[in-house]
N, C-alpha and C positions, 0 to 999 in steps of 0.2 A: 424438530424434524431433521435438521442438519446433523445433529449429534446422533440421533437414532439411525440414520441412513449411512452416514460416512464415518462415524466414530470420532468426530471432532466437536468441540464445544465453542470454538471461535473461528471466525473467518472474516476476511476483508477483501474488497476489490478497491484498489487505489489507482489514481492517476498521478503520475509524477512528471514535473516539469524541471526546468534547469535550476530551480531554487526550492521547491516545495513538494511534499507528498500530500495529496488531497484524498481523503476517504470518500468513496462513492457509495458503497454498500458495506455495512458492518453488522455482524451478528456476534453477540456474546460479550461485547465491551463497548465503551463509549468511544465514538470516533474523535480523533484529534488530528488536526493539521500539524505537520512537523517539517522541519528543515530537511531538505534532500539528504544532506550528509548524516543526519540523525536517523534516517529511515532504515528499515530492514532491507529495502531495495538497494541501498548503498553497498551492502555486502556483496552483491552480484552485478551491479550496474556501475561501470566505471564513471568517474566524474566527468570525463570528456566524451561520454557516449552521446551520439547525436540525438537531438529531440526534434520531433516533427513540428513544424509551424504551419498554421493555416495560410 
């Protein structure tokens, strides 16, 4: 459905904290927890960006 409507075959919603990226919803590939510095978010999210704490 995603590919037919939006023209993409993969998508992910992730939550990132000060150390890890956690996949919450994934389509088109296996979800993998990875280190924050290895995540795609690291390309646009500075290492010193604030993270919200409960």
